[in-house]
KOLPA-774533 format. One line per 4 residues: their letters; for each residue x, y, z of N, C-alpha, C, O. Coordinates in Angstrom, 2 decimals. Each point is the difference from the previous one (the first is absolute). Layout:
N
a	X:Y:Z:X:Y:Z:X:Y:Z:X:Y:Z  ...
***
This chain:
200
msks	113.68:45.40:-120.03:-1.39:-0.54:0.13:-0.64:-0.61:-0.69:0.04:-0.13:-1.22  -0.96:-0.49:2.29:-0.67:-1.59:-0.79:-1.01:0.73:-1.15:-0.50:1.11:-0.16  0.50:-2.68:-0.71:-0.87:0.22:-1.20:-1.52:-0.18:0.80:-0.02:-0.85:0.89  -1.30:1.63:-1.18:-1.32:-0.50:0.23:-0.09:-1.08:-0.76:0.60:-0.04:-1.08
vein	-1.57:-1.25:1.64:-0.44:-1.27:-0.67:-1.57:0.98:-0.46:-0.80:0.70:0.63  0.94:-1.07:-1.88:-1.43:0.31:-0.86:-0.98:-0.79:0.22:0.05:-1.20:-0.25  -1.03:1.78:0.72:-1.48:-0.56:0.16:-0.88:-0.54:-0.90:-0.72:0.77:-0.64  0.63:-2.34:0.42:-0.82:-0.02:-1.04:-1.46:-0.52:0.67:0.11:-1.14:0.44
lnpl	-1.36:1.69:-0.28:-0.93:-0.78:0.27:-1.10:0.73:-0.79:0.07:1.19:-0.31  -1.30:-2.21:-0.06:-0.96:0.30:-0.83:-1.40:-0.14:0.72:-0.50:-0.97:0.57  -0.03:2.44:-0.80:-0.87:0.98:0.95:-1.37:-1.69:0.01:-0.58:-0.43:1.00  0.44:-0.19:-2.66:-0.91:-0.79:-0.13:-0.30:-1.19:0.88:-1.12:-0.51:0.02
gfre	2.22:0.02:0.78:0.21:-0.99:1.14:-0.67:-0.29:0.67:-0.27:-1.14:0.37  -0.38:2.61:0.10:-0.71:0.14:1.50:-1.49:-0.36:-0.58:-0.57:0.68:-0.85  0.02:-1.88:1.47:-1.28:-0.29:-0.35:-0.92:0.30:1.09:0.15:0.71:1.00  -1.34:-1.56:-1.48:-1.32:0.37:1.29:0.58:-0.59:1.29:0.30:0.89:0.80
ydar	-0.09:-1.93:-0.44:0.66:-0.76:0.96:1.61:-0.11:0.50:0.44:0.00:1.14  -0.05:-0.06:-1.86:1.57:-0.19:-0.45:1.14:0.73:-0.91:-0.07:1.15:-0.44  0.93:-1.90:0.31:0.66:0.85:-0.51:1.07:-1.15:-1.55:0.62:-0.97:0.45  -0.58:1.12:-1.44:0.75:-1.29:-0.89:0.67:1.09:-1.09:-0.37:1.13:-0.33
wlyp	1.32:-1.81:-0.03:1.18:0.72:-0.41:0.74:-1.34:-1.00:0.15:-1.08:0.58  0.23:1.17:-1.87:1.58:-0.46:-0.72:0.95:0.45:0.94:0.09:1.16:0.40  0.87:-2.46:0.07:1.26:0.51:0.35:1.17:-0.18:-0.63:0.47:-1.05:0.43  0.37:1.65:-1.38:0.12:1.53:0.50:-0.29:0.86:-1.04:0.49:1.12:-0.10
kdin	-1.41:-1.69:-0.80:-0.63:0.58:-1.05:-0.93:1.64:0.68:0.39:1.13:-0.28  -1.47:-1.40:1.07:-0.62:1.03:0.21:0.20:0.66:1.63:-0.53:1.01:0.47  1.45:-1.92:0.14:0.31:0.50:1.64:1.59:-0.73:0.51:0.17:-1.21:0.11  0.86:2.23:0.14:1.27:-0.55:0.15:-0.52:0.09:1.38:-1.16:0.18:0.38
kegi	2.64:-0.41:0.55:0.52:-0.24:1.55:-0.18:1.12:0.20:-0.94:0.18:0.78  1.49:0.84:-1.19:-0.32:1.48:0.73:-1.94:0.73:-0.16:-0.58:0.60:0.90  0.04:-0.93:-2.23:-1.16:-0.35:0.24:-0.65:-0.29:1.28:-0.63:0.60:0.87  1.27:-2.35:-1.25:-0.89:-0.31:1.68:0.22:0.49:1.06:-0.82:-0.10:0.91
knvg	1.94:0.70:-0.77:0.65:0.55:1.43:-0.88:1.43:-0.07:0.21:0.73:0.97  -0.95:-0.31:-1.75:-0.47:1.10:0.10:-1.46:-0.43:0.69:-0.67:0.59:0.85  0.43:-1.90:-1.57:-1.91:-0.57:0.62:0.33:-0.11:1.45:-0.60:0.41:0.99  1.63:-1.02:-1.11:0.29:-0.19:1.73:-0.13:1.63:0.72:-0.96:0.06:0.78
qglg	1.69:1.14:-0.91:-0.07:0.71:0.91:-1.24:0.24:-0.28:-0.58:-0.14:1.08  -0.54:0.55:-2.25:-0.82:0.42:-0.09:-1.18:-1.00:1.15:-0.55:0.42:1.02  0.47:-1.55:-1.53:-0.56:-0.74:1.03:-0.02:0.19:1.72:-0.83:0.44:0.79  2.12:-0.98:-0.70:0.77:0.91:1.51:-0.79:1.27:0.50:-0.31:0.11:1.18
sqii	-0.02:0.83:-2.11:-0.16:1.50:0.31:-1.40:-0.11:0.42:-0.59:0.61:0.90  0.02:-1.85:-2.03:-1.35:0.13:0.31:-0.76:-1.23:1.40:-1.12:0.01:0.52  2.11:-0.77:-0.35:-0.36:-0.54:1.12:0.10:0.76:1.52:-0.70:-0.06:1.01  1.79:0.69:-1.31:0.62:1.09:1.44:-1.72:0.76:0.08:-0.63:0.19:1.04
sktn	0.22:0.11:-2.30:-0.63:1.54:0.25:-1.35:-0.49:0.63:-0.53:0.72:0.85  -0.18:-2.18:-1.31:-0.92:-0.29:0.47:0.30:-0.93:1.86:-0.96:0.03:0.77  1.91:-0.55:-0.43:0.12:-0.50:0.89:0.15:1.16:1.02:-0.66:0.29:1.00  1.79:0.29:-1.61:0.58:1.77:1.22:0.59:-0.84:0.71:-0.25:0.29:1.17
kspr	1.04:-1.36:-1.23:1.21:-0.25:0.83:1.31:-0.72:-1.19:-0.05:0.11:-1.22  1.04:-0.76:1.93:0.98:-0.65:-0.28:-0.18:-1.49:-0.58:0.78:-0.83:0.46  -1.84:0.33:-1.54:-0.64:-0.88:-0.17:0.80:-1.65:-0.59:0.99:-0.06:-0.74  -1.59:-0.89:1.19:0.90:-1.34:0.08:-0.60:-0.15:-1.62:-1.16:0.23:-0.34
vivg	2.07:-0.60:-0.40:-1.13:-0.40:-1.53:0.65:-1.61:-0.30:1.22:-0.11:-0.04  -1.86:-0.79:-0.12:0.23:-1.45:-0.75:0.11:0.22:-1.62:-0.74:0.60:-0.78  2.08:-1.39:0.60:0.65:-0.10:-1.34:-0.15:-1.56:-0.14:-0.09:-0.78:0.95  0.09:0.53:-1.97:0.36:-1.35:-0.79:-0.06:0.07:-1.76:-0.33:0.91:-0.76
hdyr	0.66:-1.89:0.59:0.45:-0.22:-1.69:-0.54:-1.47:-0.48:-0.05:-1.01:0.71  -0.40:1.18:-2.36:-0.18:-1.44:-0.68:1.24:-0.79:-0.31:1.17:0.31:0.25  -1.53:-1.15:-0.71:1.01:-0.68:-0.88:0.41:0.37:-1.23:0.67:-0.94:-0.45  -0.73:1.95:-0.44:0.53:0.65:-1.03:1.73:-0.24:0.64:0.21:-0.54:1.08
syse	0.67:0.97:-1.82:1.38:-0.19:-0.47:0.42:0.95:0.95:0.58:-0.27:1.05  -1.11:2.18:-1.72:0.38:1.24:0.41:-0.82:0.53:1.00:0.06:1.20:0.27  -1.05:-2.19:0.47:-0.70:0.52:1.19:0.53:0.58:1.19:-0.39:1.01:0.58  1.56:-2.01:-0.21:0.72:0.39:0.74:0.73:1.31:-0.02:0.29:0.42:1.12
eikt	0.08:0.34:-2.15:0.68:1.08:-0.36:-0.89:0.87:0.07:0.50:1.10:0.22  -1.55:-1.10:-0.31:-1.30:0.73:-0.55:-0.38:0.66:1.83:-0.45:1.12:0.19  0.64:-1.73:0.50:-0.09:-0.76:1.15:0.77:1.05:0.75:-0.45:0.96:0.63  1.43:-1.25:-0.79:1.43:1.31:0.69:-0.33:0.82:-0.65:-0.80:-0.34:0.88
slie	0.44:1.37:-1.71:-0.12:0.74:-0.52:-0.95:0.56:0.48:0.18:1.14:0.44  -1.69:-1.81:-0.35:-0.99:0.40:0.92:0.07:0.55:1.74:-0.64:0.82:0.67  1.59:-1.62:-0.45:0.27:0.02:1.51:1.02:1.02:0.29:0.31:0.30:1.15  0.26:0.29:-2.34:0.68:1.16:0.62:-0.67:1.24:-0.35:0.36:1.06:0.51
glin	-1.39:-1.14:-1.44:-0.37:1.22:-0.05:-1.00:-0.03:1.44:0.01:1.05:0.63  -0.84:-2.15:-0.09:-0.78:0.18:1.20:0.90:0.09:1.31:-0.59:0.26:1.05  1.60:-0.39:-1.03:0.57:0.29:1.23:0.81:1.16:-0.29:0.64:0.47:0.94  -0.58:0.03:-1.97:0.35:1.93:0.21:-0.92:0.76:0.08:0.18:1.20:-0.22
tgcn	-1.13:-1.60:0.48:-1.67:0.65:0.68:0.03:-0.36:1.58:-0.59:0.79:0.75  1.18:-1.86:-0.22:0.33:0.12:1.39:-1.35:-1.55:0.51:-0.65:-0.45:0.95  1.03:0.17:-2.76:-1.57:-1.34:0.73:1.25:-1.19:0.65:1.17:0.35:-0.18  -1.31:-1.25:0.65:0.41:-1.18:0.97:-0.34:-1.39:-0.83:-1.15:-0.45:0.12
iedv	2.02:-0.19:-0.89:-0.41:-1.30:-1.06:0.18:-0.94:0.78:0.96:-0.02:0.77  -2.26:-1.36:-0.89:0.90:-0.79:0.52:-0.51:-1.16:-1.13:-1.20:-0.23:-0.11  2.02:-0.35:-0.58:-0.07:-0.81:-1.01:0.01:-1.43:0.06:0.88:-0.76:0.43  -2.18:0.47:-1.01:-0.20:-1.41:0.05:0.32:-1.24:-0.95:-0.41:-1.16:-0.06
glal	1.60:2.20:-0.88:0.10:-0.79:-0.86:-0.51:-0.85:-1.14:-1.20:0.28:-0.09  1.44:-0.99:-0.64:-0.83:-0.66:-1.01:-1.07:-0.62:0.64:0.00:-0.87:0.87  -1.23:1.66:-1.63:-1.28:-0.34:0.57:-0.66:-0.28:-0.91:0.42:-0.18:-1.14  -2.34:0.03:1.73:-1.11:-0.28:-0.68:-0.45:1.92:0.18:0.53:0.63:0.91
sptv	-1.29:-0.07:-1.67:-0.67:1.12:0.32:-0.51:-0.15:1.69:0.23:0.73:0.96  -1.18:-2.28:-1.11:-0.73:0.13:0.98:0.75:-0.44:1.38:-0.58:-0.33:1.04  1.85:0.38:-1.24:1.09:-0.23:1.06:0.01:1.34:0.51:-0.20:0.15:1.21  0.45:1.05:-2.10:0.34:1.47:0.96:-1.12:0.41:0.22:0.12:0.94:0.79
yfaq	-1.57:-1.18:-1.12:-1.35:0.61:0.70:0.04:-0.72:1.09:-0.24:0.69:0.99  0.54:-2.37:-0.67:0.13:-0.37:1.39:1.22:0.64:0.99:-0.07:0.05:1.23  1.16:0.42:-2.04:1.15:0.30:0.84:-0.86:1.01:0.51:-0.52:-0.29:1.08  0.17:1.61:-1.67:-0.52:1.25:0.58:-0.85:-0.48:1.15:-0.03:0.77:0.95
fnln	-0.68:-1.87:-0.84:-1.00:-0.23:1.42:1.09:-0.95:0.72:0.21:0.41:1.14  0.44:-1.42:-1.43:0.88:-0.68:0.86:0.76:0.68:1.01:-0.02:-0.32:1.19  0.89:1.57:-1.82:1.00:0.61:0.44:-0.68:1.57:0.59:0.47:0.91:0.67  -1.70:-1.14:-1.25:-0.97:1.45:0.27:0.98:1.44:-0.39:0.23:0.91:0.79
adav	0.07:-0.96:-1.67:0.67:0.96:-0.87:-1.12:1.34:-0.57:-1.23:-0.01:-0.11  1.89:0.74:-0.08:-0.50:1.03:-0.95:-0.42:0.11:-1.21:-1.04:0.60:-0.30  1.67:-1.09:-0.36:-0.06:-0.07:-1.81:0.71:-0.81:-0.67:1.15:-0.06:0.42  -1.52:-0.98:-1.81:0.54:-0.72:-0.97:0.20:0.58:-1.07:-0.50:1.06:-0.39
amvt	1.56:-2.04:-0.37:0.44:0.55:-1.24:0.68:-1.40:-0.87:1.08:-0.58:0.06  -2.09:0.44:-0.72:0.38:-1.55:-0.62:0.82:0.30:-1.41:-0.65:0.51:-0.90  1.89:-0.77:0.69:0.38:0.27:-1.39:-0.30:-1.76:-0.77:0.34:-1.15:0.27  -1.03:1.74:-1.14:-0.83:-1.12:-1.09:-0.55:0.42:-1.09:-0.41:1.17:0.00
ashn	0.26:-1.88:-1.08:-0.85:0.12:-1.25:-0.75:-0.53:-0.15:-0.47:-0.11:-1.13  -0.05:-0.51:2.22:-1.21:-1.62:0.47:-0.36:-0.51:-1.37:1.03:0.27:-0.61  -1.70:-0.75:-0.13:0.05:-0.69:-1.20:0.54:0.24:-1.61:0.03:-0.76:-0.97  0.41:2.25:1.18:0.74:0.39:-1.15:0.86:-0.79:-0.14:0.40:-0.72:0.92
engw	0.15:0.69:-2.36:1.19:-0.55:-0.44:1.66:0.30:0.14:0.11:1.21:0.20  1.06:-1.77:-0.23:1.06:0.12:0.54:0.55:1.48:-0.58:-0.06:-0.01:-1.23  0.24:0.47:1.42:0.69:1.79:-0.28:-1.07:1.14:0.57:0.18:1.20:-0.16  -1.14:-1.68:0.73:-0.52:1.24:1.16:-0.15:-0.37:1.34:-0.31:-1.04:0.59
tgik	0.69:2.54:-0.16:0.22:-0.05:1.20:-1.27:0.53:0.88:-1.02:0.03:-0.69  0.83:0.40:2.01:-1.08:0.91:0.91:-0.05:-0.54:1.42:0.62:-0.89:0.57  -1.60:1.73:-0.21:-0.36:0.40:1.26:-1.12:-0.23:0.62:-0.79:0.94:-0.13  0.36:-1.94:0.84:-1.42:0.22:0.64:0.35:0.81:1.76:1.05:0.12:0.63
mgie	-2.05:0.16:-0.41:0.61:0.81:1.09:-1.41:0.58:0.66:-0.92:0.28:-0.76  0.79:-0.11:2.23:-1.06:0.42:0.84:0.73:1.03:1.27:1.14:0.30:0.36  -2.56:0.00:0.04:0.77:0.23:1.26:-1.47:-0.25:1.37:0.03:-0.28:1.20  -0.65:0.45:-1.75:-1.20:-1.12:1.02:0.05:-0.91:-0.43:-0.03:-0.29:-1.20
kglt	0.13:-0.64:2.50:-0.11:-1.05:0.63:-1.12:-0.51:-0.86:-1.12:0.51:0.08  1.48:-1.80:-1.14:-0.90:-0.43:-0.39:-0.04:0.67:-1.75:-0.47:-0.83:-0.77  0.84:2.04:0.16:-0.49:0.73:-0.78:1.28:-0.17:-1.02:1.12:-0.27:0.43  -1.35:0.42:-1.55:0.95:0.41:-0.75:-0.35:1.83:0.04:-0.59:0.62:0.88
hspn	1.24:-0.08:-2.25:0.01:1.42:-0.41:-1.49:0.10:-0.78:-0.32:-0.83:-0.84  -0.60:2.01:1.24:-0.78:0.00:-0.72:0.45:0.92:-1.24:1.15:0.43:0.01  -2.01:-0.11:-1.08:0.24:1.07:-0.97:0.31:1.43:0.44:0.61:0.79:-0.72  -1.06:-0.51:1.97:0.31:1.37:0.20:1.17:-0.25:0.55:0.72:0.99:-0.16
emse	-0.01:-2.10:0.92:0.84:0.22:0.48:1.28:-0.14:-0.91:1.13:0.47:0.17  -1.72:-1.36:-1.34:1.11:-0.28:-1.25:0.55:1.71:-0.45:1.11:0.46:0.28  -2.08:0.18:-0.92:-0.30:1.31:-0.23:0.68:1.35:0.66:0.31:1.07:-0.52  -0.18:-1.69:2.27:0.68:0.97:0.87:1.19:-0.33:-0.24:0.74:0.96:-0.19
lkki	0.10:-2.72:0.10:0.73:-0.24:0.03:1.08:0.49:-1.18:1.10:0.51:0.17  -1.86:-0.84:-1.56:0.53:0.81:-1.26:0.24:1.31:0.04:0.89:0.43:-0.73  -1.43:0.23:1.36:0.33:1.77:0.52:1.02:0.34:0.71:0.66:1.01:-0.27  -0.32:-1.98:1.51:0.91:0.51:0.75:1.10:-0.69:-0.88:1.12:0.44:0.28
vlek	-1.11:-1.32:-1.20:1.46:-0.87:-0.64:0.23:0.74:-0.77:1.23:0.05:-0.08  -1.82:0.84:-0.82:0.06:0.84:-1.25:0.25:1.65:0.45:0.56:0.78:-0.77  -0.84:-0.54:1.55:0.32:1.13:0.62:1.40:0.26:1.10:0.71:0.93:0.38  -0.83:-2.40:-0.16:1.70:0.07:0.73:-0.09:0.73:1.33:0.88:0.68:0.54
kfik	-2.63:-1.07:0.05:-0.31:0.87:1.54:0.69:-1.78:0.88:-0.65:-1.05:-0.03  1.78:1.16:0.57:0.57:-0.96:0.64:0.38:0.71:1.57:0.66:1.04:0.08  -1.13:-1.70:1.00:0.40:-0.01:1.49:1.32:-0.34:-0.20:0.63:-0.87:-0.61  -0.47:1.54:1.09:1.88:-1.06:0.23:0.10:-0.17:1.50:-0.51:0.74:0.84
gkgs	1.13:-1.67:-0.65:0.28:-0.74:1.36:0.98:-0.98:0.28:1.03:0.03:-0.67  -1.17:-0.90:1.55:1.41:-1.09:-0.02:-0.58:-0.83:0.59:-0.04:0.13:1.22  -0.61:-1.29:-1.83:-0.30:-1.25:0.62:0.96:-1.28:0.11:1.23:0.08:-0.07  -1.96:-1.27:0.27:0.76:-1.16:0.02:-0.49:-0.94:-0.49:-1.17:-0.09:-0.36
ylei	2.19:-0.92:0.27:-0.28:-1.34:-0.57:-0.13:-1.57:0.63:1.11:-0.49:0.22  -1.81:-0.05:-0.02:0.04:-1.27:0.94:-0.61:-1.33:-1.31:-1.00:0.25:-0.67  1.69:-1.45:0.52:-0.29:-1.01:-0.37:-0.60:-0.72:0.39:0.53:-0.29:1.08  -1.27:-0.20:-1.18:-0.90:-0.79:0.78:0.15:-1.29:-0.13:-0.65:-0.17:-1.03
kgfk	1.05:-0.91:1.35:0.70:-1.16:-0.53:-0.91:-1.45:0.44:-0.23:-0.02:1.21  -0.18:-0.89:-1.81:-0.59:-0.89:0.43:-1.89:0.28:-0.64:-0.73:-0.98:0.15  0.19:2.09:-0.72:-1.14:0.26:0.02:-0.77:-0.80:-0.78:-1.18:-0.24:0.26  1.89:-0.29:-1.43:-0.91:-0.67:-0.43:-0.26:-0.86:0.63:-1.21:0.01:0.24
ekyi	1.89:-1.12:0.37:-0.64:-1.25:0.98:-0.96:0.70:1.10:-0.95:-0.60:0.49  1.19:1.48:-0.26:-0.87:0.71:1.40:-1.63:0.45:-1.17:-1.16:0.13:0.42  1.50:-0.02:-1.43:-1.35:0.11:-1.11:-0.73:-1.53:-0.36:-1.11:-0.43:0.32  1.68:0.10:-0.72:0.08:-1.93:-0.01:-1.02:-0.14:0.93:-1.21:-0.16:-0.17
nsli	1.98:0.26:1.33:-0.58:-0.54:1.20:-1.17:0.35:0.17:-0.93:-0.67:0.45  0.94:1.81:-0.83:-1.58:0.72:0.66:-1.43:-0.55:-1.39:-1.18:0.36:0.08  1.57:-0.98:-0.87:-0.96:-0.68:-1.18:-0.25:-1.33:0.78:-1.17:-0.37:0.15  2.05:-0.27:0.30:-0.38:-1.65:-0.17:-0.09:0.17:1.91:0.88:-0.62:0.60
keki	-1.36:0.99:-0.20:-0.83:-0.27:1.19:-0.89:-0.73:-0.14:0.01:-1.04:0.66  -0.97:1.28:-1.44:-1.31:-1.06:-0.14:0.93:-1.13:-0.85:0.98:0.22:-0.71  -1.81:-1.88:1.14:0.70:-0.80:-1.01:-1.10:-0.60:-0.88:-1.12:0.16:0.47  1.18:-0.97:-1.94:-1.33:-0.54:-0.28:0.16:-1.30:0.58:1.06:-0.41:0.47
tkkl	-2.66:-0.55:-0.52:0.00:-0.78:0.64:0.22:-1.00:-1.34:0.55:-1.10:0.12  -0.94:1.51:-1.15:0.20:-1.41:-0.74:1.02:0.48:-1.24:-0.12:1.05:-0.62  1.21:-2.16:0.40:0.99:-0.06:-0.77:-0.24:0.54:-1.66:-0.63:-0.73:-0.76  1.17:2.00:0.29:-0.41:0.44:-0.90:1.19:-0.81:-1.19:0.74:-0.88:0.43
kvvv	-0.68:1.38:-2.20:0.96:0.19:-0.58:-0.08:0.92:-0.93:-0.50:-0.30:-1.08  0.85:1.27:1.26:0.43:1.22:-0.48:0.44:0.30:-0.73:1.06:-0.62:-0.14  -1.28:1.60:-0.86:0.90:0.28:-1.24:0.22:1.94:-0.07:-0.90:0.75:-0.41  1.89:-0.40:0.76:0.51:1.53:0.29:0.50:0.67:-1.33:1.13:-0.38:-0.33
acgn	-1.72:1.30:-0.51:0.81:0.57:-1.08:0.05:1.32:0.16:-0.85:0.81:-0.37  2.34:-0.50:1.20:0.54:1.36:0.30:0.56:0.80:-1.02:0.27:1.17:0.24  -0.02:-1.73:-1.50:0.64:0.54:-0.97:1.50:-0.34:0.06:0.63:-1.04:0.11  -0.18:2.95:-0.27:1.26:-0.16:0.45:-0.24:1.16:1.10:0.82:0.88:-0.27
gtag	-1.62:-0.49:1.46:-0.01:0.66:0.67:-0.10:-0.35:1.57:-0.32:-1.16:0.25  0.52:1.93:0.72:0.79:-0.14:1.31:-1.13:-0.90:0.22:0.48:-0.94:-0.63  -1.26:0.62:0.91:-1.06:-0.75:0.56:0.94:-1.51:-0.09:0.25:-0.63:1.03  0.19:0.19:-2.31:0.41:-1.21:0.20:1.26:-0.37:1.07:0.55:-1.10:0.04
ifap	-0.22:2.25:0.80:0.96:-0.52:0.84:-0.98:-0.14:1.36:0.61:-0.64:0.86  -2.03:1.07:-0.38:-0.48:0.01:0.84:-0.70:-1.07:-0.46:0.42:-0.90:0.72  -1.53:0.22:-1.74:-0.82:-0.60:-0.21:0.29:-1.37:1.07:-0.42:-0.32:1.11  1.30:-0.23:-2.02:0.33:-1.59:0.42:0.17:-0.22:1.81:-0.61:-0.86:0.64
kvlr	1.41:1.69:-0.17:-0.46:-0.01:1.30:-0.90:0.34:1.16:0.10:-0.27:1.19  -1.00:0.92:-1.84:-1.59:0.45:0.32:-0.61:-1.22:-0.02:-0.72:-0.38:0.92  0.98:-0.37:-2.05:-0.69:-1.27:-0.74:0.12:-1.07:1.18:-0.90:-0.63:0.54  2.23:0.61:-0.29:0.61:-1.15:1.09:-0.70:0.41:1.24:-0.52:-0.83:0.75
gigc	0.50:2.21:-0.52:-0.36:0.26:1.37:-1.26:-0.24:0.49:-0.15:-0.05:1.22  -1.20:-0.19:-2.30:-0.83:-0.14:0.31:-0.73:-1.33:-0.12:-1.16:-0.31:0.24  2.25:-0.41:-0.72:-0.25:-1.55:-0.32:-0.11:-0.79:-1.36:-0.28:-1.17:-0.26  0.64:2.35:-0.56:-0.80:-0.60:-1.22:1.35:-1.23:-0.37:-0.12:-0.79:-0.94
***
């Protein structure tokens, strides 16, 4: 008989427009999986189909393993995942339009210090979850009102380059010297290529 894995999930992590937790103090992988099942159930109930969901993750050392658990939960509801990999939040929003997908889920704690994790999510193109949608998601997750299904996984290779290319279509005519401070953020991977691409 297999031993069930304990779920650690602090309900206070559900905020007005996104979710944030200290990892693994306030949420563990099984908790993230439950959030994925809740989000997948919510997406399916709102789209009435087997949706395509764009996922990505930020530069934190543990973000990819969190994304793996999130994806597992999403797939268990019937969502079809398209993974753009290491990304900025705007990259996944761009991907939803570019790939004409149904929803997005970005594993990031934005400006929060190391040790934090979270998810930015949205269904309607160009919009993140509203307070009402976050409240609905919290209820689905805590009450475990999950839809069951079998989705799929697809890795989208080279999407970072596609995103960068979309940013450098317009060149600047005057040569500029630019100082960029990205801290330890994911933007440090993108910014130099974008600036060189537009002529800085």
